[in-house]
N, C-alpha and C positions, 0 to 999 in steps of 0.2 A: 442315384444312390452314390454317396461318396465311399473311399474305401474304407475309411476310419468306422463310417456307420455299417457298412457289410461285416467289418470285422468284428465289432461290437455286438451285432445280433447273433454271429456265429458262436462269441464266448456264451452269450446266452441260451443259445440252442445246444451248446455241449453240457452246460450245467443241467438243462432239462432232461437230455441224454442220462445223464450220470444218475440225477434223482430218479429216473424211472427204472434204471437198471437195479437200484437199491432199494426201491420202495418196499418190497416183500420181503428183505432181509431183517430179521432179527437181530438184537444185538450178538447174541452167540454165533448167528449167519457171519456176522462181519469179522469174526474171528477166525473163520474157517480157512484153512489152507488146502486148496486144489492138489498141491503135491507139496512134498518135503520142505523142499527150499522155496516155495513160493511166498510172496506176500500176502499177507490177508488183507481184506478190503478196508478195516479200520486203520493200519499203519497207510495203505495207498489214499486213503482219503484226508489222512494229516498232512502226508508228503504232498499232495497235490494243493493243499491251502496253504501251505508253505512255500510252494513253487510259485505260486499266483502271486502271493505278497512279494516274496522275493524279485520276480522279474520286473515288477511295475515300480518297487522302490529301487531297484538298482538303475532303472532307465530314469527315473525320475524320484529324485531324494524328497522333493518338496512333498510328494502324497504320502499321506499319514493315514494309515488303515487304523482301524479300532482294536488292533490286536497285534501283538509280536508274533514272531516265528515261535511254535511249540516245540521244544526240545525233545519230546517224547518220539518225535518223528524223523528223527536223524536217521542215516542209514545205520548206524551202531545200535539202533533200538529196534529194528527191523524182526528181529527172530523172538521178541518177548511176545509170548501168548496169554499172558496174565491179565483177564478183564479189568482188574481193579487199576492197573497202570495206565489205561487209556480211558479219554472220555466216551461216552456212549454215543451209539448212531445219532439220536437225535440232535447233539451238542455238535457232533462233527460233520453232519449235512448242513446243521445251519451256519457254521462258520464257513463252510466251502461255498455255500450259497451267498452267504454276505461276501466273500472275497470275489467270485465271479462277478457278482454285481458291482462292485467297486472297479474291477478291473472293465468290466464293461464300459461303465459310465467316465473313466479315464481314456479308454481308446476314443470313445466317442467324441471327445473333447478334441482330439490333437488334430493340428494342422498337417498339410501335405509337407511341409519343411518339419515339424517334428518325425513324422513318420519316417522320413529319409535320413535322420539324424544317427549317427554309430551309436551303437551300444556300448558300453563299458568293456575293456579288453576282455575281461573274464568270461563274456558272453560272446564273442566275437565267432569263435569257432561254428557255434551253433545258431547264433541269430545276429548278424552282422548290423542289421538295422532295427529300429524301434519298430517298424512294419513287421520284421520278423516274429518280433517278441508278441505283437497284437496275434499273429496267426498260431504261435505256441500256446499263448494262452486258451485258444479254441481247440487246437490239436493236442495237446498232452494229456487231456483228460479223456479224449475219444482213444488214445493208445491204451489207458487203462480201461474202458469198457470191454477190451478183449479179456484183458485177465477177470475182469468181474463176471463175464459171459461164461468164460470156463467154470468158475466156483459156481454160477446159476445151474448149468448142467449136471456138475458134481451134487449140489444139493437137491437135484431133482425139481426145480424150480422152472414154470413156463417157459419156452423159447421166445425172444422178443423181437428178433430181427432174424 
């Protein structure tokens, strides 16, 4: 298996993990904050989707996602708790799944030369090559699983891992 195939499979696995952690969340659960200043799962899912799209299109502007970034998920909106401001859980997860599938397909097509290509200057500090971005596409959602796990515990949901 090539590195790009492995990274692509990791992206799909991360998507599945996120989906499993949020499967039994209601729309109200998605807006739960386990601590006063913690981000709720709704904002995190929009942030993750925007991040996936942003990382891929910064590395390869020729890639066209079927949607644009959603401005409701910028850092300045993280403190909003109004359910009518955000999309519902089904829409959020559908869009996230679509973004992750798109990213996995993009990574699967990369050559070794593509993977070694430097990223734009804005990304250099945290992802100096496209291969680093491929890894981030899978690992960034996993970081959020820790936050979802805390919400799960606080909401009295079953422990998954």
